[in-house]
Backbone as CSV, one residue per row, in Angstrom:
resi,resn,N_x,N_y,N_z,CA_x,CA_y,CA_z,C_x,C_y,C_z
1,MET,5.900,135.483,36.269,7.036,135.769,35.592,8.218,136.378,36.791
2,VAL,7.358,137.229,37.688,8.134,137.521,39.389,8.523,136.428,39.859
3,LYS,7.716,135.341,39.905,8.191,134.088,40.502,9.520,133.728,39.618
4,THR,9.778,133.739,38.375,10.586,133.056,37.735,11.535,134.022,37.936
5,VAL,11.426,135.219,37.960,12.608,136.257,37.901,13.487,135.927,39.740
6,LYS,12.224,135.670,40.465,12.957,135.834,41.843,13.906,134.182,41.949
7,LYS,13.108,133.367,41.160,14.143,131.958,41.264,15.339,132.110,40.644
8,VAL,15.509,133.202,39.502,16.514,132.905,38.915,17.854,133.587,39.523
9,GLU,16.931,134.791,40.480,17.926,135.634,41.407,18.512,134.556,42.494
10,LYS,17.675,133.999,43.264,17.700,133.040,44.076,19.042,132.034,43.602
11,SER,18.678,131.463,42.513,19.704,130.368,41.711,20.943,131.119,41.570
12,GLY,21.189,132.541,41.025,22.233,133.183,40.646,23.195,133.198,42.407
13,ARG,22.267,133.782,43.312,22.834,134.076,44.495,23.275,132.715,45.013
14,ASN,22.697,131.798,45.121,23.030,130.406,45.350,24.328,130.201,44.832
15,THR,24.590,130.299,43.677,25.845,130.035,42.808,27.119,130.720,43.614
16,TRP,26.577,131.727,43.497,27.654,132.947,44.050,28.070,132.467,45.255
17,LEU,27.226,132.127,45.964,27.750,132.010,47.437,28.361,130.470,47.630
18,ALA,28.151,129.286,46.378,28.515,128.065,46.361,30.113,128.366,45.770
19,GLY,30.372,129.488,45.068,31.434,129.827,44.469,32.379,130.351,45.922
20,LEU,31.725,131.186,46.238,32.506,131.861,47.327,33.075,130.884,48.366
21,GLY,32.033,129.608,48.775,32.016,128.550,49.744,33.325,127.631,49.231
22,GLY,33.587,127.320,47.950,34.307,126.758,47.222,35.815,127.282,47.142
23,TYR,35.647,128.569,46.968,37.189,129.296,47.144,37.610,129.386,48.642
24,ASP,36.808,129.481,49.608,37.362,129.071,50.970,37.766,128.215,51.344
25,THR,36.883,126.856,50.998,37.632,125.260,51.295,38.555,125.099,50.197
26,SER,38.726,125.822,49.232,40.262,125.212,48.430,41.322,125.723,49.033
27,ARG,41.087,126.922,49.355,42.210,128.076,50.433,42.605,127.312,51.705
28,ASP,41.586,126.538,52.212,41.803,125.915,53.512,42.382,124.733,53.187
29,VAL,42.258,124.296,52.111,43.289,122.811,51.797,44.431,123.086,51.399
30,ALA,44.590,124.476,50.669,45.737,124.384,50.272,46.809,124.838,51.164
31,ALA,46.109,125.752,52.319,47.107,126.194,53.431,47.382,124.647,54.014
32,ASP,46.348,123.783,54.279,47.027,122.486,55.394,47.885,121.833,54.325
33,LYS,47.857,121.629,53.255,48.837,121.284,52.102,50.013,121.715,52.330
34,ILE,49.933,123.123,51.956,51.444,123.997,52.360,51.947,123.780,53.784
35,ASP,51.223,123.915,54.629,51.611,123.603,56.264,52.257,122.226,56.314
36,ARG,51.813,121.394,55.606,52.224,119.913,55.649,53.586,119.653,55.048
37,LEU,53.514,120.374,54.160,54.775,120.281,52.981,56.042,121.116,53.735
38,VAL,55.509,122.238,54.613,56.541,123.102,55.015,57.304,122.060,56.334
39,GLU,56.032,121.482,57.079,56.555,120.667,58.081,57.323,119.773,57.525
40,GLY,57.355,118.968,56.416,57.668,117.759,56.081,58.880,117.943,54.688
41,THR,59.285,119.295,54.745,60.241,119.643,53.819,61.766,119.018,54.273
42,GLY,61.996,118.859,55.137,63.455,118.458,55.408,63.177,116.872,55.150
43,SER,62.249,116.067,55.179,62.155,114.596,54.724,61.995,114.695,53.436
44,THR,60.988,115.375,52.908,60.759,115.406,51.741,62.006,115.988,50.595
45,MET,63.008,116.893,51.263,63.956,117.420,50.402,64.965,116.107,50.484
46,ASP,65.229,115.444,51.766,66.163,114.387,51.657,65.732,113.370,50.841
47,SER,64.311,112.974,50.743,64.140,111.913,49.948,64.149,112.103,48.255
48,LEU,63.934,113.490,47.978,64.209,114.006,46.351,65.693,113.876,46.186
49,VAL,66.550,114.276,46.978,68.177,114.461,46.796,68.409,113.083,46.732
50,SER,67.872,111.957,47.598,68.540,110.409,47.638,68.166,109.705,46.140
51,ARG,66.810,110.100,45.803,66.019,109.962,44.440,66.958,110.546,42.977
52,GLY,67.469,111.764,43.203,68.169,112.558,42.297,69.311,111.617,41.998
53,GLN,70.153,111.404,43.567,71.376,110.740,43.304,71.234,109.484,42.563
54,LEU,70.186,108.344,42.605,70.246,107.515,42.042,70.019,107.337,40.689
55,VAL,69.053,108.556,40.266,68.965,108.756,38.854,69.885,109.190,37.890
56,GLU,70.673,109.959,38.651,72.189,110.675,38.230,73.301,109.520,37.839
57,ALA,73.267,108.435,39.133,73.952,107.347,38.885,73.768,106.436,37.642
58,ASP,72.495,106.323,37.735,71.670,105.434,36.303,72.089,106.161,35.275
59,LEU,71.868,107.365,35.022,72.190,108.074,33.547,73.481,108.028,33.210
60,LYS,74.357,108.305,34.184,75.936,108.318,34.001,76.598,106.834,33.287
61,LYS,75.756,105.711,34.034,76.035,104.317,33.716,75.580,104.042,32.044
62,ARG,74.361,104.396,32.044,73.706,104.337,30.474,74.619,105.168,29.334
63,LEU,74.910,106.616,30.011,75.707,107.368,28.793,76.900,107.269,28.959
64,GLN,77.762,106.539,29.729,79.105,106.142,29.649,79.198,105.344,28.293
65,LEU,80.506,106.201,27.689,81.095,105.447,26.541,82.195,104.214,27.151
66,PRO,82.587,103.334,26.551,83.482,102.246,26.676,84.847,103.133,26.677
67,GLU,85.674,102.431,27.017,87.061,103.182,27.583,87.645,103.012,26.221
68,TRP,87.503,101.914,25.270,88.174,102.021,24.052,87.793,102.977,23.215
69,LEU,86.046,103.387,23.130,85.601,104.528,22.600,86.240,105.671,22.952
70,ASN,86.126,105.948,24.202,86.918,107.097,24.874,88.475,107.525,24.144
71,GLN,89.152,106.492,23.956,90.727,106.784,23.688,90.601,106.913,22.281
72,ARG,89.812,106.082,21.710,89.754,106.595,20.240,89.149,108.039,19.653
73,LEU,88.149,108.342,20.718,88.084,110.039,20.505,89.046,110.629,20.847
74,ASN,89.353,110.717,21.720,90.993,111.164,22.328,92.020,111.515,21.027
75,ALA,91.883,110.248,20.449,93.208,110.458,19.559,92.394,111.016,18.064
76,ILE,91.396,111.114,18.013,90.763,111.951,17.208,90.788,113.312,17.313
77,ARG,90.699,113.544,18.498,90.722,114.994,18.934,92.166,115.391,18.616
78,ALA,92.983,114.706,19.101,94.652,115.032,19.026,95.166,115.236,17.629
79,SER,94.360,114.215,16.661,95.051,114.610,15.124,94.310,115.608,14.310
80,LEU,92.907,115.780,14.868,92.664,117.140,14.549,92.997,118.480,14.841
81,ASN,93.484,118.618,16.070,93.977,119.886,16.549,95.463,119.111,17.267
82,PRO,96.207,119.326,16.466,97.643,118.703,16.526,98.250,119.180,18.187
83,GLY,98.299,120.522,18.366,99.114,121.419,19.270,98.215,121.582,20.174
84,GLN,96.776,121.035,20.324,95.770,121.422,21.374,96.247,121.033,22.756
85,GLN,96.988,120.172,23.127,97.387,119.414,24.189,98.585,120.249,24.735
86,GLN,99.393,120.513,23.997,100.507,121.520,24.115,99.981,122.962,24.430
87,LEU,99.380,123.270,23.785,98.806,124.597,23.971,97.760,124.660,25.376
88,GLU,97.125,123.821,25.633,96.604,123.724,26.735,97.619,123.818,28.087
89,SER,98.336,122.905,28.019,99.656,122.408,28.858,100.493,123.894,29.075
90,ALA,100.821,124.539,27.871,101.421,126.012,28.217,100.603,127.100,28.478
91,THR,99.093,127.097,28.322,98.277,127.987,28.775,98.351,127.502,30.516
92,ASN,98.274,126.462,30.765,98.279,126.563,32.412,99.433,126.700,33.118
93,LYS,100.459,126.524,32.591,101.811,126.888,32.798,101.722,128.611,32.957
94,LEU,101.335,129.102,31.805,101.381,131.044,31.544,100.532,131.060,32.792
95,ASP,99.315,130.210,33.043,98.351,131.066,34.236,99.123,130.728,35.461
96,GLN,99.847,129.944,35.593,100.703,129.399,37.171,101.542,130.634,37.152
97,ALA,102.244,130.775,36.050,103.097,131.808,36.315,103.070,133.158,36.538
98,LEU,101.597,133.478,35.966,101.240,134.831,36.235,100.416,134.824,37.455
99,ASN,99.790,134.201,38.290,99.586,133.805,39.603,100.626,134.121,40.228
100,THR,101.760,133.526,40.217,102.930,133.486,40.941,103.638,135.086,40.842
101,LEU,103.557,135.721,39.755,104.122,136.812,39.585,103.108,137.870,39.945
102,GLU,101.909,137.721,40.278,100.870,138.343,40.602,101.252,138.539,42.165
103,ALA,101.636,137.575,42.684,101.595,137.449,44.086,102.595,137.878,44.462
104,LEU,103.773,137.707,43.665,105.512,138.554,43.988,105.186,140.160,43.790
105,VAL,104.301,140.421,42.905,104.061,142.159,42.883,103.385,142.470,44.324
106,ALA,102.408,141.772,44.263,101.681,142.280,45.649,102.809,142.148,47.172
107,ASN,103.364,141.084,46.951,104.428,141.316,48.078,105.254,142.494,48.121
108,VAL,105.703,142.502,47.177,106.702,143.700,46.638,105.907,145.295,47.214
109,GLU,104.917,145.271,46.675,104.083,146.498,46.967,103.983,146.577,48.674
110,GLN,103.749,145.420,49.227,103.482,145.558,50.794,104.654,145.563,51.353
111,GLU,106.110,145.441,50.605,107.207,145.909,51.495,107.690,147.431,51.119
112,GLN,107.299,147.780,50.050,107.247,149.312,49.680,106.881,150.192,50.422
113,LYS,105.186,149.560,50.709,104.490,150.162,51.637,104.957,150.406,52.962
114,LYS,105.762,149.314,53.387,106.443,149.093,55.039,107.647,149.827,54.938
115,ALA,108.137,150.056,53.882,109.551,150.588,53.631,109.237,151.858,53.982
116,GLU,108.421,152.441,53.261,108.061,154.265,53.283,107.428,154.226,54.794
117,GLN,106.624,153.716,55.161,106.149,154.012,56.199,107.220,153.910,57.480
118,ALA,108.182,153.239,57.256,109.232,152.785,58.128,110.156,154.135,57.836
119,LYS,110.198,154.725,56.840,111.120,155.875,56.449,110.518,157.006,57.255
120,LYS,109.153,157.088,56.718,108.527,158.346,57.163,108.858,158.449,58.679
121,ALA,108.470,157.028,59.518,108.436,157.168,60.900,109.898,157.504,61.485
122,GLU,111.253,157.143,60.522,112.571,157.605,61.023,112.390,159.379,60.772
123,GLN,112.107,159.659,59.648,112.180,161.091,59.165,111.417,161.805,60.606
124,ALA,110.546,161.337,60.823,109.528,161.835,61.741,110.338,161.878,63.269
125,LYS,111.093,160.653,63.358,111.843,160.425,64.775,112.876,161.763,64.653
126,LYS,113.585,161.748,63.742,114.731,162.716,63.376,114.442,164.213,63.746
127,ALA,112.985,164.619,63.056,112.563,165.997,62.978,112.337,166.165,64.572
128,ALA,111.724,165.264,65.428,111.423,165.587,66.762,112.527,165.518,67.495
129,ALA,113.737,164.524,67.182,115.117,164.922,67.917,115.517,166.261,67.668
130,THR,115.588,166.789,66.347,116.376,167.838,65.866,115.669,169.126,66.653
131,LYS,114.009,168.976,66.657,113.310,170.184,67.632,113.865,170.087,68.944
132,ALA,113.805,168.905,69.611,114.288,168.827,71.073,115.635,169.139,71.450
133,ALA,116.490,169.000,70.268,117.890,169.568,70.781,117.942,171.074,70.556
134,ALA,117.193,171.271,69.378,117.184,172.959,69.186,116.269,173.477,70.292
135,ALA,115.437,173.147,71.194,114.724,173.611,72.050,115.352,173.687,73.325
136,LYS,116.329,172.555,73.292,117.182,172.117,74.567,118.489,173.006,74.450
137,LYS,119.027,173.664,73.172,119.951,174.594,73.160,119.435,175.875,73.013
138,SER,118.209,176.113,72.580,117.970,177.622,72.811,117.454,177.614,74.616
139,SER,117.032,176.708,74.944,116.889,177.111,76.587,118.143,177.057,77.486
140,VAL,119.138,176.168,76.917,120.627,176.248,77.312,121.387,177.618,77.063
141,SER,121.033,177.983,76.080,121.758,179.415,75.680,121.061,180.472,76.354
142,GLY,119.769,180.517,76.275,118.813,181.410,77.124,119.227,181.357,78.788
143,THR,119.495,180.470,79.096,119.993,180.122,80.614,121.175,180.812,80.817
144,SER,122.237,180.387,79.762,123.900,180.714,80.042,123.795,182.240,79.411
145,SER,123.048,182.739,78.824,123.041,184.335,78.319,122.263,185.028,79.129
146,SER,121.597,184.323,80.216,121.085,185.391,81.600,122.323,184.965,82.657
147,THR,122.695,183.730,82.503,123.743,183.720,83.646,124.676,184.280,83.359
148,SER,125.281,184.625,82.076,126.546,185.648,81.626,126.215,186.451,81.774
149,SER,125.009,187.324,81.558,124.585,188.781,81.940,124.776,188.877,83.508
150,ASN,124.236,187.981,84.276,123.988,188.240,85.637,125.547,188.213,86.131
151,SER,126.174,187.524,85.920,127.522,187.328,85.971,128.271,188.427,85.812
152,THR,127.843,188.722,84.489,128.921,190.161,84.110,128.294,191.339,84.981
153,ARG,126.993,191.086,85.349,126.101,192.317,86.286,127.203,192.450,87.464
154,SER,127.388,190.893,88.407,127.788,190.577,89.392,129.306,190.945,89.329
155,THR,130.111,190.753,88.459,131.390,191.023,88.269,131.380,192.421,88.065
156,LYS,130.534,193.410,87.521,130.412,194.828,87.612,130.283,195.541,88.746
157,ALA,129.657,194.728,89.416,128.875,195.245,90.935,130.463,194.715,91.792
158,PRO,130.625,193.891,91.975,132.031,193.812,92.580,133.281,194.863,92.324
159,ASP,133.484,195.143,91.040,134.226,196.155,90.773,133.844,197.305,91.084
160,ARG,132.670,197.707,90.853,132.141,199.243,91.416,132.182,198.925,92.840
161,ALA,132.061,198.142,93.685,132.200,198.141,95.112,133.870,197.953,95.519
162,THR,134.506,197.348,94.734,136.016,197.184,95.316,136.282,198.777,94.698
163,SER,136.017,199.743,93.299,136.339,200.890,93.396,135.702,201.871,94.356
164,ALA,134.659,201.576,94.894,134.197,202.659,95.473,134.962,201.907,97.138
165,LYS,135.298,200.650,97.598,135.975,200.539,98.358,137.133,201.447,98.524
166,THR,138.126,201.203,97.489,139.307,201.698,96.970,138.889,203.327,96.934
167,LYS,137.957,203.935,96.763,137.775,205.324,96.650,137.663,205.860,98.327
168,SER,136.725,205.178,98.576,136.498,205.526,100.062,137.867,205.211,101.010
169,ALA,138.136,204.052,100.651,139.722,203.710,101.542,140.465,204.820,101.072
170,GLY,140.769,205.121,99.730,141.822,206.094,99.511,141.560,207.313,100.112
171,SER,140.120,207.980,99.765,139.832,209.108,100.428,139.617,209.100,102.192
172,GLY,139.214,208.052,102.497,139.416,207.983,103.971,140.963,207.964,104.375
173,SER,141.723,207.253,104.059,143.103,207.659,104.371,143.785,208.974,104.427
174,SER,143.045,209.588,103.150,143.393,211.245,102.805,142.746,211.790,103.729
175,THR,141.477,211.337,104.361,140.641,212.326,105.179,141.473,211.785,106.303
176,GLN,141.734,210.851,106.762,142.626,210.166,107.993,143.673,211.120,108.194
177,ARG,144.512,210.873,106.928,145.303,211.990,106.970,145.472,213.296,107.358
178,LYS,144.030,213.960,106.610,144.134,215.556,106.895,143.343,215.268,108.504
179,THR,142.963,214.833,109.084,142.263,214.585,110.317,143.507,214.631,111.283
180,THR,144.449,213.649,110.960,145.244,213.726,111.872,146.320,214.830,111.393
181,THR,146.622,215.204,110.286,147.199,216.555,110.126,146.731,217.501,110.776
182,ARG,145.500,217.929,110.748,144.747,219.083,111.494,144.997,218.319,113.210
183,ARG,144.931,217.388,113.287,144.643,217.178,114.857,146.208,217.392,115.437
184,SER,147.079,216.994,114.437,148.604,217.209,115.083,148.983,218.478,115.076
185,SER,148.303,219.572,114.099,148.580,220.879,113.916,147.933,221.661,114.969
186,SER,146.619,221.094,115.205,145.603,222.010,116.248,146.535,221.320,117.315
187,THR,146.795,220.101,117.671,147.821,219.956,118.777,148.878,220.690,118.876
188,GLY,149.847,221.152,117.879,151.128,221.839,117.858,150.653,223.071,118.484
189,ASN,149.492,223.343,117.772,148.699,224.968,118.057,148.454,224.952,119.369
190,LYS,148.136,223.856,120.097,147.653,224.222,121.465,148.969,223.924,122.160
191,SER,149.910,223.059,121.915,151.127,222.982,122.608,151.769,224.286,122.587
192,ALA,151.724,225.145,121.618,152.452,226.519,120.782,151.818,227.324,121.813
193,SER,150.494,227.315,121.954,149.827,228.207,122.774,149.842,227.916,124.456
194,THR,149.845,226.798,124.755,150.103,226.253,126.022,151.793,226.563,126.350
195,GLY,152.679,226.697,125.494,154.149,227.130,125.654,153.745,228.609,125.854
196,SER,153.430,229.323,125.186,153.331,230.639,125.133,152.504,231.167,126.638
197,LYS,151.681,230.167,127.054,150.650,231.066,128.427,152.103,230.469,129.048
198,ALA,152.284,229.614,129.357,153.409,229.091,130.234,154.641,230.397,130.241
199,LYS,154.651,230.617,128.984,155.752,231.938,128.938,155.386,233.235,129.773
200,SER,154.164,233.523,129.606,153.661,234.673,130.090,153.274,234.317,131.709
């Protein structure tokens, strides 16, 4: 019985190993096929596309209705829906008009944005020009006010100098007169004293 158990175990183990070997072999075979398929994908795809085109052309030929039958079906459709074609043409015209309107609205919006940007730029230029003019005016008026105060000072200074000169000239001439008078009187006194000495 032990031999039987060992045989069963050995058989089970061999079955397990055979399964693993089969799995590994099938994996290798599948990998090879996938590699060949990937390598030949371009040619395989091209051959499939060409076959598909042939099948499509064949189906169109088989399923194509004769021209007289197509005309008859169109007439029946028109009689069942009398205004269908007019409705479709009106819908197409409306779609075209809406597309044109949308394009016009988009253009108008772009023009408005451009106009607003131009207006803002113009306002900015005017504001900059106004600021520049104000700055220039204040610098000119500041310069002219300092110039006028300097000229007022210089005007006052010569007036003071002139008045000082006049005063000194006036006082000088009176001083000169006094000095001259004193001299003459002292000269007169001298001459008088000289005359009196001479008399004595």
